[in-house]
ZAZADREN-935635 format. One line per field, with one value per residue: y, z, x of N, C-alpha, C in turn; residue number from 0. Coordinates in Angstrom, 1 decimal, decimal comma, always signed. Layout:
# ZAZADREN-935635
n.y	[Y	...] .
n.z	[Z	...] .
n.x	[X	...] .
ca.y	[Y	...] .
ca.z	[Z	...] .
ca.x	[X	...] .
c.y	[Y	...] .
c.z	[Z	...] .
c.x	[X	...] .
zator	[NUM	...] .
This chain:
# ZAZADREN-935635
n.y	[-5,1	-2,5	-1,9	+0,8	+0,7	+1,2	+3,8	+2,8	+0,1	+0,5	+1,6	-0,6	-2,3	-1,2	+0,2	+2,4	+1,5	+2,8	+3,0	+5,1	+5,3	+6,2	+6,8	+7,2	+7,1	+8,0	+10,2	+11,9	+11,5	+8,5	+7,4	+4,7	+2,3	+4,1	+4,9	+6,8	+8,1	+10,3	+12,1	+14,4	+14,1	+12,3	+13,8	+15,7	+13,9	+13,1	+15,5	+16,1	+14,0	+14,7	+17,1	+16,1	+14,5	+16,3	+17,6	+15,9] .
n.z	[-7,5	-7,1	-4,3	-2,7	-1,6	+1,7	+3,0	+4,7	+3,8	+1,3	+1,9	+3,2	+1,1	-0,1	-2,3	-5,1	-7,3	-9,6	-10,5	-10,1	-7,5	-5,1	-2,5	-2,5	-1,0	-1,7	-2,9	-5,6	-6,6	-8,1	-9,6	-10,9	-9,0	-7,2	-3,9	-1,9	+0,8	+1,4	+4,1	+5,0	+4,6	+6,6	+8,9	+8,5	+8,8	+11,4	+12,7	+12,0	+13,3	+15,9	+16,1	+15,7	+17,9	+20,0	+19,4	+20,2] .
n.x	[-16,8	-14,5	-12,4	-10,8	-7,4	-6,1	-4,1	-2,2	-2,0	-1,0	+1,5	+2,6	+3,0	+5,3	+6,1	+5,3	+2,6	+1,8	-0,8	-2,5	-3,7	-6,3	-5,6	-2,8	+0,3	+2,8	+5,4	+6,9	+3,4	+2,0	+4,2	+5,6	+7,2	+8,3	+9,4	+9,4	+7,8	+5,1	+5,4	+4,1	+1,4	+0,8	+1,2	-0,9	-3,1	-2,8	-3,2	-5,9	-7,2	-6,7	-8,2	-10,8	-11,2	-11,2	-13,6	-15,5] .
ca.y	[-3,7	-2,2	-1,2	+1,4	+0,3	+2,2	+4,4	+1,8	-1,1	+0,9	+1,7	-2,0	-2,9	-0,7	+0,9	+2,8	+0,6	+3,6	+2,8	+6,3	+4,9	+7,3	+7,0	+7,0	+7,9	+8,3	+11,5	+12,3	+10,4	+7,7	+7,1	+3,3	+1,9	+5,1	+4,4	+7,9	+8,3	+11,6	+12,2	+15,5	+13,6	+11,6	+14,9	+16,2	+12,9	+13,1	+16,8	+16,0	+13,1	+15,4	+18,0	+15,3	+14,0	+17,5	+18,0	+14,9] .
ca.z	[-7,2	-6,6	-3,0	-2,7	-0,5	+2,6	+2,9	+5,4	+2,9	+0,2	+2,4	+3,5	-0,2	-0,2	-3,5	-5,9	-8,4	-10,7	-10,9	-9,7	-6,3	-4,4	-1,2	-2,8	+0,0	-2,2	-3,5	-6,3	-6,8	-9,4	-10,3	-10,7	-8,3	-6,2	-2,5	-1,0	+1,4	+1,8	+5,5	+5,3	+4,7	+7,9	+9,8	+8,3	+9,3	+12,9	+13,1	+11,8	+14,3	+17,2	+16,1	+15,8	+19,3	+20,8	+19,2	+20,9] .
ca.x	[-16,5	-13,1	-12,3	-9,5	-6,6	-5,8	-2,7	-1,3	-1,8	-0,1	+2,9	+3,1	+3,5	+6,6	+6,5	+4,1	+2,3	+1,6	-2,2	-3,3	-4,6	-6,8	-4,8	-1,4	+1,1	+4,1	+5,7	+5,6	+2,4	+1,8	+5,4	+5,8	+8,5	+8,6	+9,4	+9,4	+6,5	+4,8	+5,1	+3,2	+0,0	+0,7	+1,0	-2,3	-4,0	-2,7	-3,8	-7,3	-7,6	-6,7	-9,3	-12,0	-11,3	-11,5	-14,9	-16,4] .
c.y	[-3,5	-1,4	-0,6	+0,9	+1,5	+2,7	+3,4	+0,6	-0,7	+1,1	+0,3	-2,6	-2,4	+0,1	+1,3	+1,9	+1,5	+3,6	+4,0	+5,9	+6,2	+7,7	+6,9	+7,8	+8,3	+9,7	+11,5	+11,2	+9,8	+7,4	+5,6	+3,0	+2,9	+4,6	+5,5	+8,2	+9,7	+11,7	+13,4	+15,1	+13,0	+12,7	+15,5	+15,2	+13,0	+14,4	+16,7	+15,1	+13,8	+16,4	+17,3	+14,9	+15,1	+17,9	+17,1	+15,4] .
c.z	[-6,6	-5,3	-2,9	-1,5	+0,4	+2,4	+3,6	+4,5	+1,8	+0,7	+2,7	+2,2	-0,4	-1,4	-4,3	-7,1	-9,7	-11,3	-10,5	-8,5	-5,6	-3,2	-1,4	-1,8	-0,5	-2,9	-4,3	-6,5	-8,1	-10,2	-10,0	-10,1	-7,3	-4,8	-1,5	-0,5	+1,7	+3,2	+5,9	+5,4	+6,0	+9,0	+9,7	+9,0	+10,8	+13,4	+13,1	+12,9	+15,7	+17,3	+16,3	+17,2	+20,2	+20,6	+19,9	+22,3] .
c.x	[-15,1	-13,2	-10,9	-8,7	-6,3	-4,4	-1,8	-1,0	-0,9	+1,3	+3,4	+3,6	+4,9	+7,0	+5,2	+3,9	+2,1	+0,2	-3,1	-4,3	-5,0	-6,0	-3,3	-0,6	+2,5	+4,2	+6,9	+4,7	+2,4	+3,0	+5,7	+7,2	+8,9	+8,5	+9,4	+8,0	+6,3	+4,4	+4,2	+1,8	-0,2	+0,5	-0,4	-3,3	-4,0	-3,4	-5,3	-7,9	-7,7	-7,9	-10,6	-12,2	-11,7	-13,0	-15,9	-16,6] .
zator	[0	1	2	3	4	5	6	7	8	9	10	11	12	13	14	15	16	17	18	19	20	21	22	23	24	25	26	27	28	29	30	31	32	33	34	35	36	37	38	39	40	41	42	43	44	45	46	47	48	49	50	51	52	53	54	55] .
């Protein structure tokens, strides 16, 4: 069974593989060799974490 790699694992690789990964952090997505990380997703993730913590 295939387990999707986390956003952090994909960033650690350093480039887009072009395999249409679910958590692709690169922009534009799915372009083989692309190294530009989508920082807007990181901001969304941090905002969601902050909201979840305040709900507890």
